[in-house]
KEKOLVEX-873065 format. One line per 3 residues: their letters; for each residue x, y, z negated of N, C-alpha, C. Coordinates in steps of 0.2 Angstrom, whole numbers. Each point is the difference from the previous one (the first is absolute). Example, Ala and Ser with C-alpha at 12.3 -4.5 7.8 and 13.67 -1.06 7.14 Angstrom:
2
AS = 66,-28,-39,-4,6,0,4,6,0; -2,5,4,4,6,-1,-4,5,-3
! end
This chain:
258
XXX = -119,-366,-172,3,3,-7,6,4,5; 3,-4,-1,7,3,3,1,3,5; -3,-2,6,-3,3,5,-1,6,1
XXX = -7,2,-3,-1,8,-3,3,4,-4; 4,-2,-4,4,4,-3,7,1,3; 3,-5,5,4,1,4,-1,6,6
XXX = -6,0,4,-2,4,2,-2,8,-3; -3,0,-5,-1,7,-6,8,4,1; 6,-6,-2,5,3,-2,2,3,7
XXX = 0,-4,6,3,3,7,-5,8,2; -6,-2,-3,-3,5,2,3,8,-4; 0,-1,-7,5,5,-3,6,1,4
XXX = 4,-3,3,7,2,1,0,5,6; -4,-3,2,-3,4,7,-3,7,0; -4,-1,-6,-3,8,-2,6,4,-1
XXX = 4,-2,-5,7,2,-4,4,4,6; 2,-5,6,3,3,5,-3,5,3; -5,0,2,-4,4,4,3,8,-5
XXX = -4,-1,-5,1,5,-6,9,4,1; 3,-4,1,6,1,-1,3,2,8; -3,0,6,2,4,4,-3,3,1
XXX = -6,3,-2,-3,7,1,4,5,-6; 4,-3,-4,2,5,-7,6,2,7; 4,-6,2,5,4,4,-1,4,4
XXX = -4,-1,3,-2,4,6,-2,9,-2; -5,0,-6,-3,4,-2,8,6,-3; 4,-6,-3,9,4,-3,4,5,5
XXX = -1,-6,6,4,2,7,-2,5,3; -6,2,-1,-2,9,3,-5,-6,10; 0,-4,0,-4,-3,5,-8,-2,1
XXX = -1,2,-6,-8,-2,0,-2,9,-1; 0,3,3,-3,7,-2,5,4,-3; 6,-2,-3,3,7,-1,-1,0,-9
XXX = 7,1,-4,-2,1,-7,1,8,0; 0,1,-7,2,7,-2,5,1,2; 6,-2,-2,7,2,3,3,0,5
XXX = -5,-2,5,1,0,8,-5,3,5; 3,1,6,-4,3,5,-3,-7,4; -6,0,0,-2,-6,3,2,-2,9
XXX = -3,-3,3,2,-1,7,1,4,4; -5,5,2,-5,7,3,1,6,0; 4,0,-9,5,6,0,7,-1,4
XXX = 2,-7,-2,6,0,2,3,2,7; -8,0,2,2,0,10,-2,7,0; -2,5,-4,-3,6,2,4,4,4
XXX = 7,-1,-4,4,7,1,-2,8,1; 5,4,2,-5,6,-1,-5,0,4; -4,9,0,-4,0,2,1,2,8
XXX = -4,-3,4,2,1,8,-4,6,3; 4,5,0,-3,7,4,7,4,2; -2,4,2,6,4,4,-3,9,-1
XXX = 3,1,-6,-1,8,-1,5,5,4; -3,5,2,3,5,0,-1,7,1; 3,5,-3,-1,7,0,-4,5,6
XXX = -6,2,-1,-1,1,7,4,8,0; 2,2,6,3,8,-1,-1,1,10; -1,6,0,-3,3,3,7,1,8
XXX = 7,-1,-5,6,1,4,4,-8,2; 3,2,3,4,-5,3,3,-2,-7; 2,1,-5,4,-3,-5,-5,3,-4
XXX = 1,-4,-7,-2,0,-8,3,9,-2; -3,3,0,4,7,-3,-4,2,-8; 6,1,-5,-2,1,-6,-3,5,-3
XXX = 1,4,3,-5,7,0,-6,1,5; -2,-5,2,-8,0,1,-4,-3,-6; 2,-1,-5,-2,-5,-5,0,6,-5
XXX = -7,3,-4,2,2,-6,-4,-2,-5; -8,-1,4,-5,-3,-8,-4,-5,3; 4,-3,6,-4,-6,2,2,-4,8
XXX = 1,-5,0,3,-3,6,-4,-6,0; -3,-1,7,-5,-5,4,5,-6,-1; -1,-4,2,4,-10,-1,-6,-3,6
XXX = 3,-4,4,-5,-2,6,2,-7,-4; -3,-7,1,1,-6,-1,-3,-4,6; 4,-5,3,-3,-5,5,3,-9,-3
XXX = -6,-2,-1,-2,-7,-2,-2,-5,3; 2,-8,-2,-5,-3,5,2,-5,-6; -6,-6,2,-1,-6,-5,-3,2,-5
XXX = 2,-3,-6,-3,1,-5,-5,5,-2; -5,0,-2,-3,6,-3,3,5,-5; 0,7,0,4,3,-6,-7,3,-4
XXX = 1,0,-7,-5,3,-3,3,5,-6; -2,5,-1,0,4,-5,10,2,-1; 0,3,6,5,3,1,2,5,2
XXX = 9,2,-5,2,9,2,4,0,3; 5,6,1,7,1,0,3,5,-4; 5,-2,-2,5,5,-3,7,2,3
XXX = 4,4,-4,6,3,2,5,1,-5; 6,-4,0,4,0,-5,7,4,0; 4,4,-4,5,0,1,5,-7,-2
XXX = 5,-3,3,6,-5,-1,1,1,-7; 0,4,-4,-1,-1,-7,-5,-3,-3; -5,0,4,-9,-1,-4,-4,5,-2
XXX = 2,5,2,-3,7,-2,-7,0,6; -7,1,-2,-5,0,3,-2,6,2; 0,-1,8,1,10,2,-8,0,3
XXX = -4,-6,1,-8,3,3,-3,-11,0; -6,2,0,-4,-7,3,-7,6,1; -4,-8,2,-5,2,2,-4,-2,-2
XXX = -9,0,0,-5,-4,-3,0,-7,3; -4,-6,-5,-1,-4,2,-4,0,4; -2,-4,6,-3,-1,5,-4,-7,-1
XXX = -5,0,1,-4,-9,-1,2,-5,5; 4,3,6,1,-5,7,4,2,4; 4,-2,2,4,1,5,-1,0,7
XXX = -2,2,5,-1,-2,7,5,-2,4; 2,-2,7,4,-2,4,6,6,0; -4,8,1,4,4,2,-3,5,-5
XXX = 3,1,-7,-5,4,-4,6,5,-1; 0,7,-5,3,5,-3,-3,0,-7; 5,1,-3,-1,6,-6,2,7,-2
XXX = -3,1,-4,6,8,-3,4,-1,-7; 6,2,1,3,0,-5,0,9,-4; -2,1,-8,1,6,-3,8,0,-2
XXX = 3,6,2,6,-1,-2,0,5,-8; 7,-3,-4,-1,4,-5,5,6,0; 6,1,5,3,3,1,3,0,9
XXX = 1,6,3,1,0,8,5,-5,1; 2,-3,6,4,-3,2,7,4,2; 6,-5,-3,6,5,3,4,-7,4
XXX = 2,1,5,4,-4,2,4,-4,-2; 0,-8,3,4,-6,-5,-4,-7,3; 1,-3,-4,-3,-8,2,-3,-3,-6
XXX = -6,-2,-1,-4,0,-3,-4,-9,1; -6,0,-6,1,-8,2,-13,2,-1; 0,-5,7,-8,2,1,-2,-7,-2
XXX = -4,1,-6,-3,-9,-3,-8,0,2; -4,-5,4,-8,-2,2,0,-5,-6; -6,3,-4,-1,-9,-3,-8,1,3
XXX = -2,-8,-2,-4,-2,2,-3,-6,-3; -5,-3,0,-4,-6,-3,-1,-4,7; 3,-5,0,0,-7,5,-4,-4,-3
XXX = -6,-5,2,-4,-5,-3,5,-5,-1; 2,-4,-4,2,-7,-2,8,3,-4; 1,6,3,8,3,-4,-1,6,-2
XXX = -6,0,-1,0,8,-5,5,6,3; 3,6,-6,2,6,2,9,-2,4; -3,1,6,7,-1,3,3,8,2
XXX = 9,0,3,-1,8,0,5,0,6; 1,5,4,5,0,7,6,6,-5; 4,-1,4,6,8,-4,2,0,7
XXX = 2,7,2,5,3,7,3,6,-1; 3,0,2,6,6,-3,0,4,7; -3,7,-2,0,7,5,1,4,-2
XXX = 6,2,7,4,6,0,-3,7,4; 0,6,-9,-3,5,3,4,6,0; 1,2,6,7,2,3,-2,8,0
XXX = 5,3,0,1,9,0,-2,3,7; 1,5,1,0,4,4,6,-2,5; 0,0,6,4,0,5,5,4,1
XXX = 8,-3,0,4,6,0,0,5,6; 0,-4,5,0,3,6,-4,-1,5; -1,3,6,-6,-1,7,2,-5,4
XXX = -4,-5,-4,3,-7,6,0,-3,6; 3,5,5,1,-2,5,8,-2,3; 0,0,4,9,-3,4,1,4,6
XXX = 3,2,1,5,3,6,3,-5,6; -4,0,5,1,-4,6,3,3,6; 8,-3,0,5,3,5,-1,7,2
XXX = 7,1,-7,-1,6,-2,4,5,8; -1,6,0,3,4,5,5,1,-2; 9,1,5,6,2,1,5,2,5
XXX = 4,-1,1,2,3,6,4,5,-1; -1,4,6,2,6,0,-4,8,0; 1,3,-4,-5,6,-3,-3,5,6
XXX = 5,-1,5,-3,4,5,-6,-2,4; 0,-8,0,-6,-4,4,-4,3,-3; -1,4,-5,-7,3,-5,0,6,1
XXX = -2,3,4,-3,6,0,-5,3,-2; -6,-3,3,-6,2,-4,-5,-4,-3; 1,-7,0,-4,-5,-5,3,-7,-1
XXX = 1,-2,-7,4,-4,-2,-9,-5,-3; 3,-8,2,-6,-4,-1,2,-4,-6; -5,-1,-5,3,-5,-4,-5,-5,-1
XXX = 2,-8,-1,-7,-3,0,-2,-3,-4; -2,-2,-5,-3,-2,-7,-6,-4,0; 0,-6,-5,-9,-3,-2,1,-1,-7
XXX = -5,-3,-1,-4,0,-8,5,-7,-3; 2,-1,-3,3,-7,-4,-5,-3,-2; -1,-7,2,-8,-3,-1,-1,0,-3
XXX = -9,-1,-1,-6,1,-6,-3,6,0; 6,7,0,0,6,-3,-5,3,5; 0,-1,7,-4,4,4,-7,-1,-1
XXX = -4,6,3,4,6,2,1,5,-6; 8,3,4,2,7,-4,-5,4,3; -1,6,-6,-4,6,4,6,7,0
XXX = -2,7,3,3,5,1,8,-1,-2; 3,-3,7,4,-1,2,6,4,4; 4,5,-5,4,5,4,6,-1,-2
XXX = 5,3,3,5,0,1,6,7,3; 6,1,-5,2,3,1,11,0,0; 3,3,6,5,-2,3,3,6,-3
XXX = 6,-1,-6,4,3,-2,10,-1,-1; 1,6,2,8,-2,-1,3,-1,-7; 5,-3,1,2,-1,-8,2,7,-5
XXX = -1,4,3,0,7,-5,-7,3,-1; -6,-4,2,-5,1,-1,-3,6,4; 3,1,6,-4,2,7,-4,-5,4
XXX = -7,5,2,-5,-2,3,-1,-2,7; 3,-5,2,0,-2,10,-7,0,2; -5,-4,-3,-5,-1,3,-5,-3,-4
XXX = -6,2,0,-5,-7,-4,-7,-1,6; -3,-7,-3,-4,-4,5,-5,-2,-5; -4,-3,4,-7,-4,-4,-3,-2,5
XXX = -4,-7,-3,-4,-3,3,-6,4,2; -5,-3,7,-4,4,3,-5,4,-8; -1,5,3,-5,3,-4,-9,-6,0
XXX = -3,1,-6,-5,-3,-1,-1,-7,-3; 7,-3,1,1,-6,-2,6,1,-6; 4,2,3,11,-3,-4,-1,-5,-4
XXX = -3,-7,5,0,-4,-3,3,-6,2; 9,-1,-4,3,-6,0,-4,-9,3; -2,-4,6,0,-4,-2,5,-5,2
XXX = 0,2,7,8,-6,1,4,5,3; 3,-2,5,6,5,2,-1,8,3; 3,5,-1,-3,6,2,8,4,3
XXX = -1,5,-1,7,4,2,-5,8,-1; 7,1,-5,0,8,0,4,2,2; -1,7,7,2,3,3,2,5,-2
XXX = 5,2,-2,4,9,-4,1,2,6; -5,8,0,3,5,6,5,4,-7; 5,0,7,6,2,-3,2,8,0
XXX = 4,3,-4,0,8,0,4,0,6; 0,7,2,5,2,7,7,-2,-2; 2,-1,5,6,-3,0,1,-8,0
XXX = -4,-3,-2,0,-7,-2,4,-3,-4; 2,-5,-3,5,-3,-3,7,2,1; 5,0,-5,6,0,-1,2,-6,-2
XXX = 7,-1,-2,5,-4,0,-1,-2,-8; -2,-5,-3,1,-1,-7,-5,-4,-1; -1,-1,-8,-6,-5,-1,-6,7,-5
XXX = -6,-6,2,-5,3,-1,-5,-3,-4; -3,-1,-4,-6,-4,-5,-9,1,7; -1,-2,-2,-9,-2,0,-5,-2,-5
XXX = -2,5,-3,-5,0,-5,-8,0,1; -2,-8,-1,-9,-1,1,-4,1,-5; -4,3,-3,-5,-2,-3,-6,-1,1
XXX = -5,-2,-5,-6,-3,2,-3,-2,-6; -6,-4,1,-5,-5,-6,-2,-5,2; 4,-6,-7,-2,-6,1,-6,-3,-4
XXX = -1,-5,2,-6,-1,-4,1,-4,-7; 0,7,-4,3,-1,-8,-6,5,-2; 0,-2,-8,-3,6,-3,0,6,3
XXX = -5,6,0,2,7,0,4,2,-3; 0,-2,-7,5,5,-6,7,-2,3; -1,-4,3,8,-2,1,4,5,6
XXX = -4,4,5,2,4,3,1,-2,6; 6,7,4,5,-4,7,4,-2,-3; 2,-4,7,6,-2,0,5,1,5
XXX = 7,1,2,4,1,6,5,-6,-1; 1,-1,7,6,-4,1,7,3,5; 5,0,0,5,2,1,5,-5,4
XXX = 4,4,7,3,-4,1,5,4,4; 8,-1,3,4,4,-1,3,-2,9; 0,4,6,2,0,6,8,5,1
XXX = 2,-5,5,8,4,1,0,-2,8; 1,9,4,2,0,4,8,2,2; 3,-1,6,3,2,2,3,6,5
! end
């Protein structure tokens, strides 16, 4: 009798310990998570593993090429992303545009934002949101710089000529090259003037292309009498790869002859 009674008490004690252990696990969130905290899978999800970019047909992202719509490309690997969209915000949190929800994201995919207002130069936050199995909705934020038109023709002058003015009777050659990223530059022409504004010669790249891709030479045919002692200005004009509404650009440099 006593033996059976003792066994029963030991069984009840074991059961009580098991119930207490389960309660501790539930409260600590280790057995699936409670309502007050994320479960283990959520805690390891982090941000959405995608690489978004604003699609631009120019070397940089120019603000004035986006009036009503903006194409966004995304690349991702790993977990499948469903029910996703892209949004664009100012740093103050104002929504500038968003895309429609898409059912599934491909490894290389794209979408289009419908803009509320035309873009202006500045820095903005591009946000991509999507649902990942076991993690719920995640997002990836990225700062994008939208620039204005270029201030000058992106070229550099190489080994500028100088020395004695009398050495330049009929021709003056000036070597130029595009700055990295911006090649080719189009419709390249040059004007050589003194500081009083008198034109001493003009030059252009070969007809039919006038494209500046690498280092090239502008050969100025000088007016009769050639150069005189003093200072001169070389002005080079052309078109860079930026929105057409930005117009033509120029870049000047000075030369000095004895």
